[in-house]
C-alpha angles and dihedrals in degrees: 000000000000106000091223091053091047091049090050089053093049093049095049096043092047090052091048091051088057103038107027113131118244098237121173092238094057125086119255132212091013094305126131114254122245104276091220091055090051091049093050093047092049092055091046096046094058104117091342130103124239094246093061093041100052100072091043092047093049092050091046097051092046089054097038109023092165135038089245090057092055091043091058089055124079124258086244092059088054094049090049092050089048086072115172101341090115131229092062093188084082088069090054092051093045089053091047091049090049090050091052091047092050095045104034104026101040089250095302122121107240116255102213132073092232094054092043090053089061093062118099114266095008112125132181096283097043092049092049092047093050094044090048104042099033101038108017095242116165100241130136113260114196116178125158094267093051093046090052093051093049091043092056101035098046109019099034095230127129100225136022120239119273092260134030113270130207088247091056089052091051092048093047091052092048090052097046115105122235091233129036091020089151092055091045089055090051092043099053090043089054091046090056094045097046107027115006093053126169099247109016112026116189098218094169089064095045115112093211101038090123091061097045114119094199090055092046090051091056097258101289113207120246133184109289117226109253116244120233118259121229118174112091095003130124086253092062091048093049090049092055094047092050091049091059091050096045091051094054124069089194129063115280125227117232090245089069091051093047090058094067099065133028100209102085094189095053092040093053092045089052093047088050091052092051089053091050091050092053090243093117134031131206105230098174140349104316093344121117139186141170116280116282096026093141090048090053095055 
């Protein structure tokens, strides 16, 4: 192996050993984590910071410690427990994945990338992350944090492209060590989350700052990814409608939903979207509930 690449691995892994966060979905004392906890965390962490995920994750795992436990609940139970994490379709997909695991895999989370990709709601990144973190498979894990680290250190650019490119995949494969690839994936992800952050990188704390092409080039500015707006958007309206439904264990009349937003056109459009997404069910004339309401009686 290239000595420089070997040194890069050593420095990042040593940093990780000292600074890694003690998160409940990570293995402790050298043991592998519970694969189900890894799968749940990966669904929850999509577009959601760790601090918001932690309390919901803990409550979720206490309620449904295995895929079979979640599969025995209704989809509405999953949506209600999802709370205010946002993007509640993830709860439906997680429930569907748990059902597939319970019925098609004897309740055991699959241990290969290929089998994981066949689960509902599991895409390329999620399958790779579960295979790597839960089972130690040597697969390429490219989340936003990892991509940002590689883009800055190797390519000398501030931000990665909006979507993963073939060149990024080749680079990721070239940088992946033959051994401890799973730890390398976790370490580079942690480095991006804690040090090589999007808006305020802490270069003085970076274990590989002396090798960073972006730093060497004088930190050239790139196009910053645009943050998603919230106030006044359909996402905000959908969130308010879902909050009413989550907080009620009985069907909700439309009048109660109408009260949360003044713009009737936007409100009705959002309610129709929630129905189309399977997040809400019409149980009677102008009466709504979370999915599986009848099953939960």
